[in-house]
N, C-alpha and C positions, 0 to 999 in steps of 0.2 A: 221630714217630719215636723220641722219648725213651721213650715208653710201650711201644713195640713191642719194645725191647731191641736189643742190639748186632748180633746176627746178621741180624735182619729189616731193621734200618736200613741195614746194609752192603749188603744186596741192593737196597734202594731207591736207594741212591746210584749204582748202576750205570746207572740210567735217567735220571740228571740230567745237565744240561750243566755245564761247568766253573763258569760264573757262578752257576748254581743251587746247586751244591755249596757254593760259597763263602758264599752268602747263608744257606742253611739251617744251615750249620755255625756261622756267627756267631750266629744265633738260638738254636741249641742251647746254645752257650757262655754266653749271657746269659739262659737260660730260668729258672733258679732252681727253686724248689719249686712243684709244681702239685698241687692237691688232687684226690682221686679223682672228685669230682662234675664238675669241669671236664674231666677226661679222658673221662668218660662222655659229656658233652655234645659234646665234639669228635669222638669216635667216631661219635656219632649223626649229627651234621652231615655228617661225611665220607661216611657210608653213604648218607644221603638224597641228597646231591649226586651221588654215583656212580650211584644208581638213576635219578635225574632225567635225568642226562646220557645214560644208555642209552635211556630213553624218547624223549628229544628226537631222538637219532640215528635211531631207528626211525620215528617219526611226527610229529616236530615239537613245538613248545612247547605248543600246545593239547592235543595228545594226552597229553604228559607231565603237564600240569596236571590233566587229567581223571582220570588214573590215581592221581596223588598225592593228590588230594582225597579219594578213597575211603579211602586209608590214613592220611593225616595230617590231614585236614580242610582246608577251603578256605583259611583264613588261613595255616596253616603251608605248604600246597602253594604258594600264591602267593609266599610269602617265599622258599622254596627255588628256585623257577623264576626269580624276579627276580635273586636272588644269582648263580645259575648263568649266566643270560643275560649279565649284566654282566661276570662273572669270565671267562667263555670268549669274550666278544665275539662272540656268535652273529651270523653275517652275515645281512643282509637277503636275502630270497628264497632262503634256504638250501634250502627245500623244493623249489624249482624244479630244483636240481641233482640231485635224486633222482627227478625225473619225466621220462618220455619226452619228448624235445624236440618230437616231432611233435604230441603232445597239447597241449603249451604253444603251439605254432604255431597250432593250430586255435582255441585260446582267445583269443589276443591279436592275431590277424592283422588284426582290424578295429579295433583300438585306435588311439589317437592316436600318431603317430610318436615323440613325446617319452616316452610311456608305454612303448612297445616298446623304445626306446633304453635306458631306465632298467633294465628287466628284463634285457635282453641284457647290460648292463654287468656284471651279477653272475653271468653264466654262464661256464663255461669255453669257450674258442674253438671246440671241436668242437660243443658244443650250440648255441652262438650262430650258427655257420655254417648249421646246419639251419634255424633261425628266419629268418635273413637270406635264404636261398634260397627260402623259402616265400612271401615278400612279392612283390608286383608290382614291376616295375623302378622306377617313379616313387617308390613308398614306400621301396624299398631305399635309394635315394640320399638321401632325406630323413632316414631313420633313421640312415644312415651319418654324415651331417653332424652330426646332433644328438648321436650317440654320441661323435664326435670332440671336440665342444665341451663335452661333459658334464664337470662337475667335482664340486662338493659338492651333495648333496641333503639337505634337512631331513628329520628323522625323521617329521614329520607327513605329508609327501607320500608317503614310503615306506609308512607304516602305512595310509594311505587306499587305496593301490593294492593292498596286501596284503589289506586287508579285502574288496575287491571280488573278488580272486582266490580268497579263502577259500571262496567259494560252490562252487567246483569242485575246489579243491586245498587241501592243508593250508597254513596260513600261520604265519609266525613274526614276532616283534616285534623291533625294534631300538631300543636305548636311546641309541645314539650317532649323531652325524653320520657319514656314510659317504662315502668317496671311491672313485669307480669311473668306468669309461668312459675317455674321453680318446683321443688319437690312437693310443697303443700298443695299446689294446683293439681298436680298429678294424683295425689292421694285423694283429694275431693272427688275427682272424676272416677277413679277406680272404686271408690266406695259406692258409686251409683250404677256402674255397669254391671251386667250379669256376671255370675261367677266364672263361667267358661272364658269370657273375655279377660277378666281379671287374672285368672290362672295363666292363660296364654301369654299375656303381657309380662307378668312377673317372671315366668320361666325364661322367656326370651331375654328379658332384661338381666336376669341372673347370669345368663351365658355371656352377655356382652359386657356387663358392668356389675359384678357381684356386690361390690361395696354400695353402689347406688341402690341396687335391688334390696339389700338389707335395710338401708335407710328408709326406703319407701314402705317396706313391710312393717317396720317398727312404728312408723307414724300411723299406719292404717289401723293399728290396735294399740291403744295406750292403756296403762294400768287401770285407770278409772273406768275403762270400758268393761271391766269384769262384771259390772252390774247388769250387763246385757247377756251374760252367759246364763244358760239354764243351770239349775241346781246340780244336776248330775255332772255337768262339765266342770263346775267349780270344785266339786268333790274330787274329781279326777285330777285337777290341777293341784289341789292341796296335798294329795298323796305324793306328788313329785317335788314338793317344796319343803325345805328345812324350816323348822320353827323360828330359828333366829333370823333367817332371811325374811320370813313372812312378817315377823314383828317389826323389823326395820322398815320394810316396804309400806307397812300400814301407818307409820308415823306421819301425822299431819293430813291424812286423807279425810274425805268427807264422811259424815256419819253413815250415809247411804252405802258407801263402799265397804266400810268396816262391818256394818250389819249384814251385808251380803256374805261376807266371809264367816262371821260368827255363826250365822244361821245354818251354815253347811258344815259345822263342826259339832262335836259333842259338847255338852255344857262344861264338862271338866276340861276339855282341850281348849275351849274358848276362854275359860277362866285363866288357865295357865298362860295362854298367849297374852292376855291383857296384863297379867302380872309381869311377864317378860318385858312388855313395852314400858311399864311404869318403872321397873328396875333399871332399864336401859338409860333413862334420863335423856338430856338434850343430845341430839345427833346432828351431824352436818348434812345439809340439804343434798349435796352431791352424792353422799353415801346412800341416802334414801332413794334418790333417782336411779342410781346404779343398781340397787337391789330390785327396784320396781322393773327395770329394764330386763334383768335376768329372769324374772318371773314371766314377763311378756314373751321373752324368747322361748320359754318352756311352753307357754300357751300356743304360740305359733307352731312349735314343733309337734305338739299333740294334734293340732288341726291338720298339719301336713300328713301325719300318720293316720288320720281319719278317726282318731280316738274321741275328739270333741268337734263340735260345730260352732263356728262364730257366725251368728245371724247378722246379716248386713242391714244396719239401720233399723233393726226390729221388724223388718219386712219379710224375713225368711220364714216360710211355713214348714213346720216339722211334722212328720207323720210317724206315729209310734209303730 
């Protein structure tokens, strides 16, 4: 930026975060004199990394390496790619996110559940749901279980799986340990698959690991999601909940959630509930969360009984 001049540097500043502006400014202040040769070297490095990044975005690391080898030679090309991969923290299976999920499904459908879970962990929920639905019910449950329990995977394992997939798809390398998967990833996927697939996975998961199944179910519907229930369902839930439990659960919630509840009560009941909350005074956060979780459990139970319907992401169409 010092070499570019004030006007160009000022333009670049517009694209930096506050913390980046602070760090860059400190470096500029302490830069001192820089000879022309060093400036030329930095310009060259910056340009090469920019070009490499463009090629990686288009076709992956191997594609970028092959193009750069022609222009820079193998040694320099490898140096640029390695620096860029580490600097940008190129994610494992990045190539998969640019590939049609159905093509991926056809490729890995016969793989071991652990392999499928690892690949799915690095996809966005929409793509992952396509893969999950392509599996047979028994493998769905096993992949779901392994995905939820997945934590850290060594780069050697990732590279080996990428090497195999490279035969049909572009592959990238990862230099760092990567964290992916987990219960949250499974919940994101289940929230996007069709209801039949969700039910089959949760039932099978419940048979194999009831505690994990409950954890997944609880995360699929949190207390704040009550705003997505229709009024009849909210009224049904309120009939099952004690007033003291409800007043504790509503402590600190958003105005939207509170209004959803008040709107489905009589004016007198809503007024009494608000008085109960005021009389209660300060409460411990963990008590509020426990109360909210008990109400969520009631909601899930009512859904399992068919008494209410939890629309998935607002996309479920209801017929009277």
